DSSP file (Angstrom, degrees, kcal/mol; ACC not computed):
  #  RESIDUE AA STRUCTURE BP1 BP2  ACC     N-H-->O    O-->H-N    N-H-->O    O-->H-N    TCO  KAPPA ALPHA  PHI   PSI    X-CA   Y-CA   Z-CA
    1    1 A M              0   0    0      0, 0.0     2,-0.2     0, 0.0    78,-0.0   0.000 360.0 360.0 360.0 141.0  -17.6  102.5   11.2
    2    2 A D     >  -     0   0    0      1,-0.1     4,-2.2     0, 0.0     5,-0.1  -0.550 360.0 -95.1-105.7-179.6  -19.7  103.4    8.3
    3    3 A R  H  > S+     0   0    0      1,-0.2     4,-2.6     2,-0.2     5,-0.2   0.890 122.1  52.4 -58.9 -42.8  -20.2  106.8    6.6
    4    4 A A  H  > S+     0   0    0      1,-0.2     4,-1.5     2,-0.2    -1,-0.2   0.884 109.9  49.9 -64.3 -41.0  -23.5  107.6    8.5
    5    5 A Q  H  > S+     0   0    0      2,-0.2     4,-1.9     1,-0.2    -1,-0.2   0.900 112.6  48.5 -68.7 -40.4  -21.8  106.9   11.9
    6    6 A A  H  X S+     0   0    0     -4,-2.2     4,-2.8     1,-0.2    -2,-0.2   0.945 110.3  50.1 -62.5 -48.7  -18.9  109.2   10.9
    7    7 A Y  H  X S+     0   0    0     -4,-2.6     4,-2.4     1,-0.2    -1,-0.2   0.792 108.2  54.1 -62.2 -29.7  -21.2  111.9    9.8
    8    8 A E  H  X S+     0   0    0     -4,-1.5     4,-1.6     2,-0.2    -1,-0.2   0.896 113.8  41.0 -70.5 -41.5  -23.1  111.7   13.2
    9    9 A K  H  X S+     0   0    0     -4,-1.9     4,-1.4     2,-0.2    -2,-0.2   0.894 114.4  50.5 -72.1 -39.3  -19.9  112.1   15.2
   10   10 A V  H  X S+     0   0    0     -4,-2.8     4,-2.8     1,-0.2     3,-0.5   0.923 109.3  54.0 -67.2 -44.3  -18.5  114.9   12.9
   11   11 A T  H  X S+     0   0    0     -4,-2.4     4,-2.9     1,-0.3    -1,-0.2   0.915 103.9  53.5 -54.9 -43.0  -21.7  116.7   13.2
   12   12 A E  H  X S+     0   0    0     -4,-1.6     4,-2.0     2,-0.2    -1,-0.3   0.869 108.7  49.3 -52.7 -37.9  -21.6  116.6   16.8
   13   13 A I  H  X S+     0   0    0     -4,-1.4     4,-2.6    -3,-0.5     5,-0.3   0.939 111.1  50.9 -72.7 -43.0  -18.1  118.2   16.7
   14   14 A F  H  X S+     0   0    0     -4,-2.8     4,-2.9     1,-0.2     5,-0.3   0.938 109.9  48.8 -51.9 -49.2  -19.4  120.9   14.3
   15   15 A R  H  X>S+     0   0    0     -4,-2.9     5,-1.7     1,-0.2     4,-1.0   0.873 113.2  48.2 -59.9 -44.7  -22.3  121.7   16.6
   16   16 A D  H  <5S+     0   0    0     -4,-2.0     3,-0.5    -5,-0.2    -1,-0.2   0.972 115.2  43.2 -70.7 -49.4  -20.0  121.9   19.7
   17   17 A I  H  <5S+     0   0    0     -4,-2.6    -2,-0.2     1,-0.2    -1,-0.2   0.911 124.3  35.1 -57.4 -46.4  -17.3  124.2   17.9
   18   18 A F  H  <5S-     0   0    0     -4,-2.9    -1,-0.2    -5,-0.3    -2,-0.2   0.613 102.6-132.8 -90.3  -6.5  -19.9  126.5   16.3
   19   19 A E  T  <5 +     0   0    0     -4,-1.0     2,-0.3    -3,-0.5    -3,-0.2   0.961  64.9 126.8  46.6  61.9  -22.3  126.3   19.3
   20   20 A D    > < -     0   0    0     -5,-1.7     3,-1.4    -6,-0.1    -1,-0.2  -0.838  44.1-171.0-151.8  98.8  -25.2  125.7   17.0
   21   21 A D  T 3  S+     0   0    0     -2,-0.3    -6,-0.1     1,-0.3    -5,-0.1   0.540  84.9  68.3 -71.0  -6.9  -27.4  122.6   17.5
   22   22 A E  T 3   +     0   0    0     -7,-0.1    -1,-0.3     2,-0.0     2,-0.2   0.433  67.1 121.8 -96.7  -2.7  -29.1  123.3   14.1
   23   23 A I    <   -     0   0    0     -3,-1.4     2,-0.5   -12,-0.1    -8,-0.1  -0.469  39.7-171.8 -72.3 129.1  -26.1  122.5   11.8
   24   24 A V        -     0   0    0     -2,-0.2     2,-0.3    -9,-0.0    -2,-0.0  -0.975  10.3-152.2-120.5 119.0  -26.9  119.9    9.3
   25   25 A L        +     0   0    0     -2,-0.5     2,-0.3   -18,-0.2   -14,-0.1  -0.669  17.1 173.5 -99.9 141.2  -23.9  118.6    7.3
   26   26 A S    >   -     0   0    0     -2,-0.3     3,-1.3     1,-0.1    42,-0.3  -0.805  48.5 -96.4-129.5 177.4  -24.0  117.1    3.8
   27   27 A D  T 3  S+     0   0    0     -2,-0.3    42,-2.5     1,-0.2    43,-0.4   0.871 123.6  51.4 -60.9 -32.4  -21.3  116.1    1.5
   28   28 A E  T 3  S+     0   0    0     40,-0.2    -1,-0.2    39,-0.1     2,-0.1   0.528  80.6 125.7 -81.6  -5.7  -21.4  119.4   -0.3
   29   29 A T    <   +     0   0    0     -3,-1.3    39,-2.5    38,-0.1     2,-0.2  -0.355  34.3 172.8 -59.9 130.6  -21.1  121.6    2.9
   30   30 A T    >   -     0   0    0     37,-0.2     3,-2.0    -2,-0.1     4,-0.5  -0.747  50.5 -89.8-127.0 175.1  -18.2  124.1    2.8
   31   31 A A  G >  S+     0   0    0      1,-0.3     3,-0.8    -2,-0.2     6,-0.4   0.781 122.8  63.6 -53.1 -33.3  -16.9  126.9    4.9
   32   32 A K  G 3  S+     0   0    0      1,-0.2    -1,-0.3     3,-0.1    -3,-0.1   0.601  98.3  56.3 -68.4 -13.0  -19.2  129.3    3.0
   33   33 A D  G <  S+     0   0    0     -3,-2.0     2,-0.5     1,-0.1    -1,-0.2   0.599 102.2  61.6 -97.3 -14.8  -22.4  127.4    4.3
   34   34 A I  S X  S-     0   0    0     -3,-0.8     3,-1.7    -4,-0.5    -1,-0.1  -0.949  82.7-128.3-117.4 117.8  -21.5  127.9    8.1
   35   35 A E  T 3  S+     0   0    0     -2,-0.5     3,-0.1     1,-0.2    -3,-0.1  -0.402  94.7  19.1 -64.8 141.3  -21.1  131.3    9.7
   36   36 A G  T 3  S+     0   0    0      1,-0.2     2,-1.2    -5,-0.0    -1,-0.2   0.507  82.1 136.2  79.9   6.9  -18.0  131.7   11.6
   37   37 A W    <   +     0   0    0     -3,-1.7    -1,-0.2    -6,-0.4     2,-0.2  -0.769  29.3 144.7 -88.9 103.4  -16.1  128.9    9.8
   38   38 A D     >  -     0   0    0     -2,-1.2     4,-2.7    -3,-0.1     5,-0.2  -0.521  67.8 -77.7-120.8-170.4  -12.8  130.5    9.1
   39   39 A S  H  > S+     0   0    0      2,-0.2     4,-1.5     1,-0.2     5,-0.1   0.844 128.5  49.3 -66.6 -31.8   -9.2  129.3    9.0
   40   40 A L  H  > S+     0   0    0      2,-0.2     4,-1.9     1,-0.2    -1,-0.2   0.901 113.6  45.4 -74.6 -46.0   -8.8  129.2   13.0
   41   41 A T  H  > S+     0   0    0      2,-0.2     4,-2.7     1,-0.2    -2,-0.2   0.899 109.2  58.4 -64.9 -35.1  -12.1  127.3   13.4
   42   42 A H  H  X S+     0   0    0     -4,-2.7     4,-2.4     2,-0.2     5,-0.2   0.899 106.2  47.6 -57.5 -42.5  -11.0  124.9   10.6
   43   43 A L  H  X S+     0   0    0     -4,-1.5     4,-2.8     1,-0.2    -1,-0.2   0.916 110.9  51.9 -62.5 -44.4   -7.9  124.1   12.5
   44   44 A S  H  X S+     0   0    0     -4,-1.9     4,-2.9     1,-0.2    -2,-0.2   0.922 109.7  48.1 -55.8 -51.2  -10.0  123.5   15.6
   45   45 A L  H  X S+     0   0    0     -4,-2.7     4,-2.6     2,-0.2     5,-0.2   0.897 110.8  50.7 -59.1 -44.4  -12.4  121.1   13.7
   46   46 A I  H  X S+     0   0    0     -4,-2.4     4,-2.8     1,-0.2     5,-0.2   0.942 114.0  45.7 -69.8 -37.1   -9.5  119.1   12.2
   47   47 A N  H  X S+     0   0    0     -4,-2.8     4,-2.7    -5,-0.2    -2,-0.2   0.959 113.8  48.6 -66.8 -41.1   -7.9  118.7   15.8
   48   48 A E  H  X S+     0   0    0     -4,-2.9     4,-3.3    -5,-0.2    -2,-0.2   0.909 112.1  47.7 -58.6 -39.9  -11.2  117.9   17.3
   49   49 A I  H  X S+     0   0    0     -4,-2.6     4,-2.2     2,-0.2     5,-0.3   0.958 112.3  49.8 -68.0 -51.9  -11.9  115.2   14.6
   50   50 A E  H  X>S+     0   0    0     -4,-2.8     5,-1.9    -5,-0.2     4,-1.3   0.922 113.1  46.0 -53.1 -48.3   -8.4  113.7   15.0
   51   51 A M  H  <5S+     0   0    0     -4,-2.7     3,-0.4    -5,-0.2    -2,-0.2   0.952 114.6  49.1 -55.6 -48.5   -8.8  113.5   18.9
   52   52 A A  H  <5S+     0   0    0     -4,-3.3    -2,-0.2     1,-0.2    -1,-0.2   0.843 122.3  32.2 -64.4 -29.0  -12.4  112.0   18.6
   53   53 A F  H  <5S-     0   0    0     -4,-2.2    -1,-0.2    -5,-0.2    -2,-0.2   0.476 103.1-126.1-104.1  -5.9  -11.4  109.4   16.1
   54   54 A D  T  <5 +     0   0    0     -4,-1.3     2,-0.2    -3,-0.4    -3,-0.2   0.947  68.5 124.4  55.8  51.7   -7.8  108.8   17.3
   55   55 A I      < -     0   0    0     -5,-1.9     2,-0.4    -6,-0.2    -1,-0.2  -0.793  56.7-136.4-133.0 171.8   -6.5  109.5   13.9
   56   56 A R        -     0   0    0     -2,-0.2     2,-0.3    -3,-0.1    -9,-0.0  -0.984  19.9-146.5-129.8 121.0   -3.8  111.9   12.2
   57   57 A F        -     0   0    0     -2,-0.4     2,-0.3   -11,-0.1    18,-0.0  -0.651  19.5-120.3 -83.3 143.5   -4.7  113.5    8.9
   58   58 A K    >>  -     0   0    0     -2,-0.3     4,-1.6     1,-0.1     3,-0.6  -0.641  23.5-118.0 -75.9 142.9   -2.0  114.1    6.4
   59   59 A L  H 3> S+     0   0    0     -2,-0.3     4,-2.8     1,-0.2     5,-0.2   0.892 116.1  54.9 -48.7 -42.6   -1.5  117.9    5.5
   60   60 A A  H 3> S+     0   0    0      1,-0.2     4,-2.2     2,-0.2    -1,-0.2   0.928 105.5  50.8 -57.7 -46.8   -2.3  116.9    1.9
   61   61 A E  H <> S+     0   0    0     -3,-0.6     4,-0.7     2,-0.2    -1,-0.2   0.849 112.7  44.5 -59.0 -41.2   -5.6  115.4    2.9
   62   62 A V  H  < S+     0   0    0     -4,-1.6     3,-0.3     1,-0.2    -1,-0.2   0.898 115.6  48.7 -74.7 -41.0   -6.7  118.4    4.9
   63   63 A Q  H  < S+     0   0    0     -4,-2.8    -2,-0.2    -5,-0.2    -1,-0.2   0.823 112.6  47.4 -70.4 -27.7   -5.6  120.9    2.1
   64   64 A K  H  < S+     0   0    0     -4,-2.2     2,-1.1    -5,-0.2    -1,-0.2   0.614  84.5 103.9 -92.5 -10.5   -7.3  118.9   -0.8
   65   65 A S     <  +     0   0    0     -4,-0.7    -1,-0.0    -3,-0.3     6,-0.0  -0.607  41.9 174.8 -79.6 106.7  -10.6  118.5    1.1
   66   66 A K        +     0   0    0     -2,-1.1     2,-0.3   -36,-0.1    -1,-0.2   0.644  62.3   9.3 -87.5 -17.8  -12.8  121.0   -0.5
   67   67 A N  S  > S-     0   0    0    -37,-0.1     4,-1.4    -3,-0.1   -37,-0.2  -0.905  86.0 -88.2-147.9 176.2  -16.0  120.0    1.4
   68   68 A V  H  > S+     0   0    0    -39,-2.5     4,-3.2    -2,-0.3   -41,-0.2   0.887 119.7  59.2 -54.6 -41.7  -17.3  117.9    4.2
   69   69 A G  H  > S+     0   0    0    -42,-2.5     4,-1.9     1,-0.3    -1,-0.2   0.918 106.2  46.8 -56.3 -47.2  -17.8  114.8    2.0
   70   70 A E  H  > S+     0   0    0    -43,-0.4     4,-1.8     2,-0.2    -1,-0.3   0.782 111.9  50.7 -68.2 -28.9  -14.2  114.8    1.1
   71   71 A L  H  X S+     0   0    0     -4,-1.4     4,-2.9     2,-0.2    -2,-0.2   0.956 110.7  49.9 -70.6 -48.9  -13.1  115.2    4.9
   72   72 A I  H  X S+     0   0    0     -4,-3.2     4,-2.8     1,-0.2     5,-0.2   0.914 110.8  49.6 -59.9 -39.5  -15.4  112.3    5.8
   73   73 A T  H  X S+     0   0    0     -4,-1.9     4,-1.2     2,-0.2    -1,-0.2   0.885 113.0  45.9 -60.4 -43.3  -13.8  110.2    3.0
   74   74 A A  H  X S+     0   0    0     -4,-1.8     4,-0.8     2,-0.2    -2,-0.2   0.894 113.1  52.4 -67.2 -42.1  -10.3  111.1    4.3
   75   75 A L  H >X S+     0   0    0     -4,-2.9     4,-1.6     1,-0.2     3,-1.0   0.929 109.4  48.3 -61.7 -51.2  -11.5  110.4    7.9
   76   76 A L  H 3< S+     0   0    0     -4,-2.8    -1,-0.2     1,-0.3    -2,-0.2   0.787 101.7  62.2 -70.5 -27.2  -12.8  106.9    6.9
   77   77 A S  H 3< S+     0   0    0     -4,-1.2    -1,-0.3    -5,-0.2    -2,-0.2   0.831 110.7  41.9 -67.7 -26.7   -9.6  106.0    5.1
   78   78 A H  H X< S+     0   0    0     -3,-1.0     3,-2.0    -4,-0.8    -2,-0.2   0.795  90.4  97.5 -84.2 -35.0   -7.9  106.3    8.5
   79   79 A V  T 3< S+     0   0    0     -4,-1.6   -25,-0.1     1,-0.3   -24,-0.0  -0.399  95.8  14.2 -66.5 127.5  -10.5  104.6   10.7
   80   80 A G  T 3         0   0    0     -2,-0.2    -1,-0.3     1,-0.1    -2,-0.1   0.536 360.0 360.0  87.1   6.9   -9.5  101.0   11.3
   81   81 A E    <         0   0    0     -3,-2.0    -2,-0.1     0, 0.0    -1,-0.1   0.458 360.0 360.0 -67.9 360.0   -5.9  101.4   10.1
């Protein structure tokens, strides 16, 4: 899976959780950019991403991901392990 494919699938997850088909993600997207992205929805996002890709993030990966780009990088490090 390449970065574009990961973005496509993660974008679908974001759109489902936030019920907003207009969400467009970039490497720089943060919680400040998406209305309703709080700590609770963040946990839902992480859980849905883990289930969709059949992976498990390490706590440190989640904590140090400051934006969507860093989250995608962490995700791709797990895909294909």
